N, C-alpha and C positions, 0 to 999 in steps of 0.2 A: 295822475293819482294811482295808487295801488289798487288791487282788486277789491280789498275789503272796503275801502273808501268809495270806490265807484259803485259797488253793490249797494252800500248804504244810501248813497245819493240817488240811486235809481229805485230804491225801495225793494230790493231783492237780496239774494245771497251770492257769495262768491261761487258757490256750486252752480247756481243758475247761469251766471256769466260764462263759466267754462262750458256748460251744456249748450248754451246759445252759440258759442264759438264752434263747438264740435258739430252742431247741426247746420252751420253755415249762415246763421242769422246775424252773427257779428263777425267782422273780418278779424283775422289773427291780430292781436294787439302788438304794439311795439314792446320789445323786451329790454329790460335794463341789462347792464353788463353782467349782473349776477343771475339773469334769466327770469326775473320777476316781470309779470305783466304790468304794463302801464296804460292807463286809459285816460282819455280826454273828455271834455264836455260833450263832444259830438257822440261818442260811444254811450255815454250816460243817457243822452236824449234818445238815442236809438233803442236802448233797453226799455226806456219808459214807453215808447211807442209799441214795442213788442209786447210788453205787459198789458197795455191797454187793449190791444187786439186779442190777446189771449183771454182777457177778462170778459170780452163780449161774446166769447164762444168759439173763436177760431182756434185751430190747433197748431202746434209747432210744425206739423207737416204742411198745413195750409200756408203758413207763413213762408216756409222753406220753398214752396212751389212758386212764390211770387216775391222772393227776397229782393229782387231788383226794384220792386215798387216801393219798398220801405223808405228809400231816400226821399221820395216825393212827399212823404208824410212829415218829414223833418223840416221842410221849407217853411218860410214865413210869408204868407199864410200857407198852410199845408194844402197840397193837391188832394183832391178826393181820391180815396183808394179804389173806388169802383170805376171812376173815370171812363165810362163807356162800357161797351159790352164785348170788347175784343178778348181773345183767348189769353192775352197777357195781363189783363186787368184782374182785380179781385172779384169782379162780378160773378164769374162762374164758380169761384171758390165759395163765395157767400151763398149763392143759390144752392150749391151742393150741401153746405153746412146746415142751411135752413131745412132742406129736405130730410137730412139725417136727424135733426132735432124733432121735426114733425113726426117722423117714424118712431122715434123713441118715446115721444109724448103719447102717441097712439098705443104703443105697446104697454106703457105704464098705466094708461087709463084702463085698458082692457084687464090688466092684472089687478088693478084696484077694484074694478067692478066684480071680478071673479072672487076676490077675497071678501068683499062686502056681502055677496050672495052666500058665501060659505059661512060667514059670521051670522047672517040672518037665519040660517037653518040650524043654528046651535052647533056648528061644527060638523054636521052631517054632510056626506058627499052630495054634491049637486049633480043630478043626472047629466051625462054627456061632458062632464068636466073632470074626469079622473085622469 
């Protein structure tokens, strides 16, 4: 199927497919005689897995660092992406992403508290927070 059809089947855009290809998440597709990309059902399934992993908070860089592990998620039944604690599994990536999210939550919580104190004082400067 052509790029537009594959993107629609995977719930994304042709631009995203080209981006995933550039970042190494998708192998270069077969090309027609006229140079157009041709995708199969396995590529569509892979894009769906990529989108699911991005939706739970992993980044493209996270996925690129473990691209070889994506194939296991396409199996029936899928292999666990964390599958142990080795450096080649997703476990270290997930641990690092959770730590980054925890840090961002802490930063935003502190910012919210500071803004709430500012609002409580009627907009006056809060000592020590200028």
